[in-house]
N, CA, C and O atoms as CSV, one atom per row, in Angstrom:
chain,resi,resn,atom,element,x,y,z
A,1,UNK,N,N,4.646,-7.806,5.982
A,1,UNK,CA,C,5.423,-6.774,5.314
A,1,UNK,C,C,6.890,-7.165,5.248
A,1,UNK,O,O,7.600,-6.782,4.319
A,2,UNK,N,N,7.338,-7.924,6.229
A,2,UNK,CA,C,8.738,-8.335,6.248
A,2,UNK,C,C,9.160,-9.064,4.994
A,2,UNK,O,O,10.246,-8.822,4.467
A,3,UNK,N,N,8.298,-9.968,4.505
A,3,UNK,CA,C,8.656,-10.708,3.275
A,3,UNK,C,C,8.726,-9.780,2.080
A,3,UNK,O,O,9.542,-9.987,1.182
A,4,UNK,N,N,7.872,-8.750,2.057
A,4,UNK,CA,C,7.903,-7.796,0.950
A,4,UNK,C,C,9.188,-6.976,0.983
A,4,UNK,O,O,9.798,-6.719,-0.055
A,5,UNK,N,N,9.592,-6.572,2.177
A,5,UNK,CA,C,10.819,-5.785,2.299
A,5,UNK,C,C,11.999,-6.605,1.801
A,5,UNK,O,O,12.835,-6.100,1.051
A,6,UNK,N,N,12.072,-7.852,2.208
A,6,UNK,CA,C,13.173,-8.718,1.754
A,6,UNK,C,C,13.128,-8.920,0.247
A,6,UNK,O,O,14.173,-8.964,-0.402
A,7,UNK,N,N,11.943,-9.043,-0.311
A,7,UNK,CA,C,11.802,-9.303,-1.740
A,7,UNK,C,C,12.067,-8.071,-2.604
A,7,UNK,O,O,12.627,-8.186,-3.694
A,8,UNK,N,N,11.665,-6.890,-2.120
A,8,UNK,CA,C,11.694,-5.705,-2.981
A,8,UNK,C,C,12.730,-4.650,-2.618
A,8,UNK,O,O,12.979,-3.745,-3.414
A,9,UNK,N,N,13.331,-4.738,-1.459
A,9,UNK,CA,C,14.194,-3.635,-1.055
A,9,UNK,C,C,15.554,-3.622,-1.725
A,9,UNK,O,O,16.217,-2.585,-1.739
A,10,UNK,N,N,15.980,-4.720,-2.268
A,10,UNK,CA,C,17.235,-4.785,-3.018
A,10,UNK,C,C,18.450,-4.433,-2.166
A,10,UNK,O,O,19.028,-3.355,-2.302
A,11,UNK,N,N,18.820,-5.340,-1.304
A,11,UNK,CA,C,20.109,-5.207,-0.653
A,11,UNK,C,C,20.119,-4.619,0.738
A,11,UNK,O,O,21.124,-4.017,1.115
A,12,UNK,N,N,19.091,-4.750,1.512
A,12,UNK,CA,C,19.111,-4.300,2.899
A,12,UNK,C,C,19.298,-2.813,3.063
A,12,UNK,O,O,20.093,-2.377,3.896
A,13,UNK,N,N,18.588,-2.033,2.294
A,13,UNK,CA,C,18.767,-0.587,2.292
A,13,UNK,C,C,18.126,0.120,3.488
A,13,UNK,O,O,18.368,1.311,3.680
A,14,UNK,N,N,17.329,-0.559,4.285
A,14,UNK,CA,C,16.587,0.116,5.350
A,14,UNK,C,C,17.107,-0.258,6.736
A,14,UNK,O,O,17.342,-1.428,7.037
A,15,UNK,N,N,17.278,0.765,7.566
A,15,UNK,CA,C,17.682,0.531,8.948
A,15,UNK,C,C,16.461,0.084,9.760
A,15,UNK,O,O,15.334,0.210,9.281
A,16,UNK,N,N,16.657,-0.429,10.963
A,16,UNK,CA,C,15.538,-0.938,11.760
A,16,UNK,C,C,14.422,0.090,12.019
A,16,UNK,O,O,13.245,-0.269,12.018
A,17,UNK,N,N,14.779,1.344,12.235
A,17,UNK,CA,C,13.750,2.368,12.454
A,17,UNK,C,C,12.885,2.554,11.214
A,17,UNK,O,O,11.668,2.711,11.313
A,18,UNK,N,N,13.516,2.534,10.056
A,18,UNK,CA,C,12.769,2.680,8.807
A,18,UNK,C,C,11.878,1.470,8.569
A,18,UNK,O,O,10.736,1.616,8.132
A,19,UNK,N,N,12.388,0.286,8.850
A,19,UNK,CA,C,11.576,-0.924,8.702
A,19,UNK,C,C,10.338,-0.824,9.587
A,19,UNK,O,O,9.245,-1.202,9.167
A,20,UNK,N,N,10.500,-0.322,10.798
A,20,UNK,CA,C,9.362,-0.131,11.703
A,20,UNK,C,C,8.326,0.815,11.090
A,20,UNK,O,O,7.125,0.565,11.189
A,21,UNK,N,N,8.783,1.891,10.463
A,21,UNK,CA,C,7.890,2.847,9.805
A,21,UNK,C,C,7.170,2.172,8.635
A,21,UNK,O,O,5.964,2.350,8.460
A,22,UNK,N,N,7.896,1.412,7.850
A,22,UNK,CA,C,7.300,0.742,6.686
A,22,UNK,C,C,6.235,-0.257,7.115
A,22,UNK,O,O,5.167,-0.332,6.507
A,23,UNK,N,N,6.521,-1.014,8.149
A,23,UNK,CA,C,5.542,-1.977,8.651
A,23,UNK,C,C,4.307,-1.248,9.165
A,23,UNK,O,O,3.182,-1.677,8.909
A,24,UNK,N,N,4.508,-0.157,9.884
A,24,UNK,CA,C,3.378,0.633,10.373
A,24,UNK,C,C,2.545,1.207,9.240
A,24,UNK,O,O,1.316,1.205,9.305
A,25,UNK,N,N,3.213,1.698,8.201
A,25,UNK,CA,C,2.502,2.254,7.052
A,25,UNK,C,C,1.683,1.181,6.350
A,25,UNK,O,O,0.533,1.411,5.975
A,26,UNK,N,N,2.279,0.014,6.177
A,26,UNK,CA,C,1.573,-1.090,5.530
A,26,UNK,C,C,0.368,-1.519,6.373
A,26,UNK,O,O,-0.733,-1.693,5.850
A,27,UNK,N,N,0.585,-1.686,7.676
A,27,UNK,CA,C,-0.509,-2.091,8.564
A,27,UNK,C,C,-1.640,-1.065,8.549
A,27,UNK,O,O,-2.817,-1.427,8.530
A,28,UNK,N,N,-1.273,0.220,8.558
A,28,UNK,CA,C,-2.292,1.279,8.501
A,28,UNK,C,C,-3.081,1.219,7.192
A,28,UNK,O,O,-4.308,1.310,7.188
A,29,UNK,N,N,-2.360,1.067,6.089
A,29,UNK,CA,C,-3.015,1.017,4.779
A,29,UNK,C,C,-3.937,-0.199,4.685
A,29,UNK,O,O,-5.061,-0.087,4.197
A,30,UNK,N,N,-3.472,-1.342,5.142
A,30,UNK,CA,C,-4.284,-2.555,5.060
A,30,UNK,C,C,-5.519,-2.440,5.949
A,30,UNK,O,O,-6.611,-2.849,5.553
A,31,UNK,N,N,-5.349,-1.883,7.152
A,31,UNK,CA,C,-6.496,-1.701,8.044
A,31,UNK,C,C,-7.515,-0.743,7.428
A,31,UNK,O,O,-8.720,-0.978,7.520
A,32,UNK,N,N,-7.045,0.322,6.806
A,32,UNK,CA,C,-7.955,1.261,6.139
A,32,UNK,C,C,-8.721,0.573,5.022
A,32,UNK,O,O,-9.920,0.787,4.848
A,33,UNK,N,N,-8.023,-0.243,4.282
A,33,UNK,CA,C,-8.653,-0.965,3.179
A,33,UNK,C,C,-9.713,-1.930,3.699
A,33,UNK,O,O,-10.819,-1.989,3.161
A,34,UNK,N,N,-9.385,-2.675,4.728
A,34,UNK,CA,C,-10.353,-3.610,5.306
A,34,UNK,C,C,-11.567,-2.880,5.866
A,34,UNK,O,O,-12.704,-3.315,5.683
A,35,UNK,N,N,-11.318,-1.776,6.546
A,35,UNK,CA,C,-12.416,-1.003,7.141
A,35,UNK,C,C,-13.298,-0.328,6.101
A,35,UNK,O,O,-14.456,-0.014,6.377
A,36,UNK,N,N,-12.761,-0.104,4.918
A,36,UNK,CA,C,-13.524,0.578,3.870
A,36,UNK,C,C,-14.535,-0.342,3.201
A,36,UNK,O,O,-15.501,0.125,2.598
A,37,UNK,N,N,-14.316,-1.642,3.305
A,37,UNK,CA,C,-15.177,-2.586,2.607
A,37,UNK,C,C,-14.888,-2.659,1.119
A,37,UNK,O,O,-15.679,-3.214,0.355
A,38,UNK,N,N,-13.760,-2.103,0.705
A,38,UNK,CA,C,-13.390,-2.100,-0.716
A,38,UNK,C,C,-13.221,-3.522,-1.225
A,38,UNK,O,O,-12.812,-4.408,-0.475
A,39,UNK,N,N,-13.534,-3.741,-2.493
A,39,UNK,CA,C,-13.414,-5.090,-3.056
A,39,UNK,C,C,-11.980,-5.600,-3.093
A,39,UNK,O,O,-11.760,-6.804,-3.225
A,40,UNK,N,N,-10.999,-4.705,-2.977
A,40,UNK,CA,C,-9.600,-5.130,-2.986
A,40,UNK,C,C,-9.288,-6.053,-1.814
A,40,UNK,O,O,-8.383,-6.884,-1.890
A,41,UNK,N,N,-10.034,-5.904,-0.747
A,41,UNK,CA,C,-9.763,-6.690,0.456
A,41,UNK,C,C,-10.384,-8.084,0.393
A,41,UNK,O,O,-10.145,-8.915,1.269
A,42,UNK,N,N,-11.167,-8.331,-0.625
A,42,UNK,CA,C,-11.775,-9.654,-0.771
A,42,UNK,C,C,-10.681,-10.697,-0.949
A,42,UNK,O,O,-9.614,-10.400,-1.486
A,43,UNK,N,N,-10.942,-11.905,-0.502
A,43,UNK,CA,C,-9.921,-12.953,-0.523
A,43,UNK,C,C,-9.279,-13.147,-1.883
A,43,UNK,O,O,-8.062,-13.320,-1.959
A,44,UNK,N,N,-10.045,-13.125,-2.948
A,44,UNK,CA,C,-9.484,-13.403,-4.262
A,44,UNK,C,C,-8.603,-12.268,-4.792
A,44,UNK,O,O,-7.907,-12.454,-5.790
A,45,UNK,N,N,-8.618,-11.112,-4.153
A,45,UNK,CA,C,-7.772,-9.989,-4.571
A,45,UNK,C,C,-6.810,-9.537,-3.485
A,45,UNK,O,O,-6.008,-8.630,-3.710
A,46,UNK,N,N,-6.875,-10.147,-2.325
A,46,UNK,CA,C,-6.104,-9.631,-1.188
A,46,UNK,C,C,-4.597,-9.704,-1.414
A,46,UNK,O,O,-3.880,-8.772,-1.050
A,47,UNK,N,N,-4.112,-10.771,-1.995
A,47,UNK,CA,C,-2.661,-10.886,-2.202
A,47,UNK,C,C,-2.171,-9.830,-3.187
A,47,UNK,O,O,-1.115,-9.232,-2.978
A,48,UNK,N,N,-2.921,-9.597,-4.250
A,48,UNK,CA,C,-2.548,-8.558,-5.217
A,48,UNK,C,C,-2.585,-7.182,-4.561
A,48,UNK,O,O,-1.680,-6.372,-4.763
A,49,UNK,N,N,-3.613,-6.920,-3.786
A,49,UNK,CA,C,-3.721,-5.631,-3.105
A,49,UNK,C,C,-2.559,-5.440,-2.139
A,49,UNK,O,O,-1.972,-4.360,-2.079
A,50,UNK,N,N,-2.226,-6.473,-1.388
A,50,UNK,CA,C,-1.117,-6.384,-0.443
A,50,UNK,C,C,0.212,-6.147,-1.180
A,50,UNK,O,O,1.050,-5.378,-0.709
A,51,UNK,N,N,0.404,-6.797,-2.320
A,51,UNK,CA,C,1.608,-6.577,-3.129
A,51,UNK,C,C,1.713,-5.130,-3.577
A,51,UNK,O,O,2.778,-4.521,-3.474
A,52,UNK,N,N,0.618,-4.577,-4.072
A,52,UNK,CA,C,0.613,-3.188,-4.555
A,52,UNK,C,C,0.926,-2.230,-3.423
A,52,UNK,O,O,1.737,-1.318,-3.585
A,53,UNK,N,N,0.291,-2.429,-2.279
A,53,UNK,CA,C,0.550,-1.561,-1.125
A,53,UNK,C,C,2.020,-1.633,-0.721
A,53,UNK,O,O,2.680,-0.607,-0.557
A,54,UNK,N,N,2.520,-2.845,-0.564
A,54,UNK,CA,C,3.901,-3.020,-0.115
A,54,UNK,C,C,4.903,-2.428,-1.112
A,54,UNK,O,O,5.830,-1.722,-0.716
A,55,UNK,N,N,4.720,-2.712,-2.383
A,55,UNK,CA,C,5.650,-2.200,-3.392
A,55,UNK,C,C,5.675,-0.678,-3.396
A,55,UNK,O,O,6.743,-0.072,-3.488
A,56,UNK,N,N,4.507,-0.062,-3.297
A,56,UNK,CA,C,4.479,1.398,-3.299
A,56,UNK,C,C,5.180,1.968,-2.066
A,56,UNK,O,O,5.965,2.910,-2.169
A,57,UNK,N,N,4.892,1.395,-0.913
A,57,UNK,CA,C,5.509,1.880,0.323
A,57,UNK,C,C,7.027,1.745,0.249
A,57,UNK,O,O,7.750,2.667,0.625
A,58,UNK,N,N,7.506,0.623,-0.224
A,58,UNK,CA,C,8.947,0.400,-0.316
A,58,UNK,C,C,9.578,1.341,-1.336
A,58,UNK,O,O,10.638,1.908,-1.072
A,59,UNK,N,N,8.951,1.515,-2.485
A,59,UNK,CA,C,9.502,2.432,-3.502
A,59,UNK,C,C,9.542,3.870,-2.990
A,59,UNK,O,O,10.521,4.584,-3.207
A,60,UNK,N,N,8.480,4.289,-2.315
A,60,UNK,CA,C,8.463,5.653,-1.768
A,60,UNK,C,C,9.557,5.820,-0.715
A,60,UNK,O,O,10.200,6.867,-0.639
A,61,UNK,N,N,9.762,4.789,0.092
A,61,UNK,CA,C,10.821,4.852,1.107
A,61,UNK,C,C,12.202,4.877,0.457
A,61,UNK,O,O,13.101,5.562,0.945
A,62,UNK,N,N,12.377,4.144,-0.628
A,62,UNK,CA,C,13.647,4.188,-1.360
A,62,UNK,C,C,13.928,5.596,-1.873
A,62,UNK,O,O,15.082,6.006,-2.000
A,63,UNK,N,N,12.855,6.328,-2.166
A,63,UNK,CA,C,12.991,7.702,-2.656
A,63,UNK,C,C,13.068,8.717,-1.524
A,63,UNK,O,O,13.045,9.925,-1.761
A,64,UNK,N,N,13.159,8.223,-0.294
A,64,UNK,CA,C,13.402,9.110,0.834
A,64,UNK,C,C,12.226,9.413,1.745
A,64,UNK,O,O,12.409,10.062,2.775
A,65,UNK,N,N,11.028,8.966,1.402
A,65,UNK,CA,C,9.864,9.256,2.242
A,65,UNK,C,C,9.942,8.444,3.537
A,65,UNK,O,O,10.183,7.237,3.504
A,66,UNK,N,N,9.739,9.105,4.666
A,66,UNK,CA,C,9.762,8.420,5.954
A,66,UNK,C,C,8.543,8.742,6.814
A,66,UNK,O,O,8.455,8.303,7.961
A,67,UNK,N,N,7.613,9.500,6.266
A,67,UNK,CA,C,6.389,9.822,6.998
A,67,UNK,C,C,5.415,8.654,6.845
A,67,UNK,O,O,4.954,8.361,5.742
A,68,UNK,N,N,5.109,7.994,7.954
A,68,UNK,CA,C,4.262,6.800,7.917
A,68,UNK,C,C,2.904,7.081,7.304
A,68,UNK,O,O,2.398,6.277,6.522
A,69,UNK,N,N,2.309,8.208,7.648
A,69,UNK,CA,C,0.992,8.556,7.108
A,69,UNK,C,C,1.059,8.762,5.592
A,69,UNK,O,O,0.203,8.265,4.861
A,70,UNK,N,N,2.061,9.484,5.124
A,70,UNK,CA,C,2.208,9.711,3.683
A,70,UNK,C,C,2.458,8.402,2.939
A,70,UNK,O,O,1.935,8.199,1.843
A,71,UNK,N,N,3.248,7.526,3.524
A,71,UNK,CA,C,3.503,6.226,2.889
A,71,UNK,C,C,2.212,5.427,2.770
A,71,UNK,O,O,1.928,4.839,1.726
A,72,UNK,N,N,1.438,5.413,3.842
A,72,UNK,CA,C,0.179,4.669,3.852
A,72,UNK,C,C,-0.820,5.245,2.857
A,72,UNK,O,O,-1.396,4.513,2.052
A,73,UNK,N,N,-1.022,6.549,2.913
A,73,UNK,CA,C,-1.985,7.199,2.020
A,73,UNK,C,C,-1.560,7.096,0.561
A,73,UNK,O,O,-2.400,6.903,-0.318
A,74,UNK,N,N,-0.278,7.224,0.301
A,74,UNK,CA,C,0.216,7.090,-1.068
A,74,UNK,C,C,-0.012,5.694,-1.626
A,74,UNK,O,O,-0.343,5.527,-2.800
A,75,UNK,N,N,0.171,4.691,-0.770
A,75,UNK,CA,C,-0.061,3.312,-1.200
A,75,UNK,C,C,-1.530,3.075,-1.514
A,75,UNK,O,O,-1.858,2.410,-2.496
A,76,UNK,N,N,-2.418,3.620,-0.678
A,76,UNK,CA,C,-3.856,3.473,-0.937
A,76,UNK,C,C,-4.253,4.172,-2.235
A,76,UNK,O,O,-5.064,3.660,-3.007
A,77,UNK,N,N,-3.677,5.337,-2.461
A,77,UNK,CA,C,-3.959,6.054,-3.705
A,77,UNK,C,C,-3.460,5.259,-4.909
A,77,UNK,O,O,-4.136,5.196,-5.936
A,78,UNK,N,N,-2.297,4.663,-4.787
A,78,UNK,CA,C,-1.758,3.844,-5.876
A,78,UNK,C,C,-2.675,2.663,-6.174
A,78,UNK,O,O,-2.891,2.312,-7.334
A,79,UNK,N,N,-3.207,2.059,-5.130
A,79,UNK,CA,C,-4.120,0.933,-5.302
A,79,UNK,C,C,-5.407,1.373,-5.983
A,79,UNK,O,O,-5.960,0.639,-6.802
A,80,UNK,N,N,-5.884,2.560,-5.651
A,80,UNK,CA,C,-7.141,3.061,-6.206
A,80,UNK,C,C,-6.974,3.665,-7.594
A,80,UNK,O,O,-7.952,3.798,-8.330
A,81,UNK,N,N,-5.777,4.025,-7.954
A,81,UNK,CA,C,-5.524,4.749,-9.205
A,81,UNK,C,C,-6.178,4.124,-10.433
A,81,UNK,O,O,-6.821,4.860,-11.182
A,82,UNK,N,N,-6.064,2.824,-10.697
A,82,UNK,CA,C,-6.713,2.262,-11.893
A,82,UNK,C,C,-8.225,2.476,-11.879
A,82,UNK,O,O,-8.831,2.657,-12.935
A,83,UNK,N,N,-8.832,2.458,-10.710
A,83,UNK,CA,C,-10.272,2.652,-10.617
A,83,UNK,C,C,-10.668,4.109,-10.779
A,83,UNK,O,O,-11.812,4.404,-11.124
A,84,UNK,N,N,-9.740,5.021,-10.535
A,84,UNK,CA,C,-10.044,6.442,-10.703
A,84,UNK,C,C,-10.177,6.808,-12.175
A,84,UNK,O,O,-10.794,7.818,-12.510
A,85,UNK,N,N,-9.603,5.995,-13.054
A,85,UNK,CA,C,-9.665,6.271,-14.481
A,85,UNK,C,C,-11.011,5.875,-15.092
A,85,UNK,O,O,-11.357,6.310,-16.190
A,86,UNK,N,N,-11.760,5.047,-14.370
A,86,UNK,CA,C,-13.053,4.609,-14.872
A,86,UNK,C,C,-14.074,5.713,-14.673
A,86,UNK,O,O,-14.038,6.403,-13.653
A,87,UNK,N,N,-14.991,5.901,-15.627
A,87,UNK,CA,C,-16.016,6.938,-15.445
A,87,UNK,C,C,-16.928,6.573,-14.281
A,87,UNK,O,O,-17.184,5.397,-14.024
A,88,UNK,N,N,-17.406,7.580,-13.592
A,88,UNK,CA,C,-18.349,7.364,-12.510
A,88,UNK,C,C,-19.651,6.818,-13.061
A,88,UNK,O,O,-20.103,7.214,-14.136
A,89,UNK,N,N,-20.244,5.909,-12.315
A,89,UNK,CA,C,-21.530,5.361,-12.743
A,89,UNK,C,C,-22.618,6.403,-12.537
A,89,UNK,O,O,-22.586,7.201,-11.601
A,90,UNK,N,N,-23.553,6.363,-13.424
A,90,UNK,CA,C,-24.727,7.239,-13.295
A,90,UNK,C,C,-25.593,6.677,-12.192
A,90,UNK,O,O,-26.039,5.534,-12.282
A,91,UNK,N,N,-25.840,7.451,-11.155
A,91,UNK,CA,C,-26.610,7.010,-10.005
A,91,UNK,C,C,-28.048,6.640,-10.373
A,91,UNK,O,O,-28.694,5.904,-9.628
A,92,UNK,N,N,-28.562,7.130,-11.499
A,92,UNK,CA,C,-29.951,6.910,-11.861
A,92,UNK,C,C,-30.156,5.623,-12.651
A,92,UNK,O,O,-31.296,5.271,-12.955
A,93,UNK,N,N,-29.093,4.919,-12.989
A,93,UNK,CA,C,-29.256,3.698,-13.797
A,93,UNK,C,C,-29.860,2.596,-13.019
A,93,UNK,O,O,-30.063,1.505,-13.550
């Protein structure tokens, strides 16, 4: 997460306590993703998934969010959002 913060935060905007929260949120989100068995965690998509999670967490923090759980859950929702637009498969097919 440290490399993402340096790449996306634009100018050292976060104090050490906030960085700790961001790292915790990212770690929580990534662990949830791995535990879910979602295809995003597969090796060929892991870097993209990690980028999406990190960018969302950092953007939300730039907008003032400091709740680690909300940052983590919001990032997971952002990652899932494109898949939510797809119609559900018919279970009987």
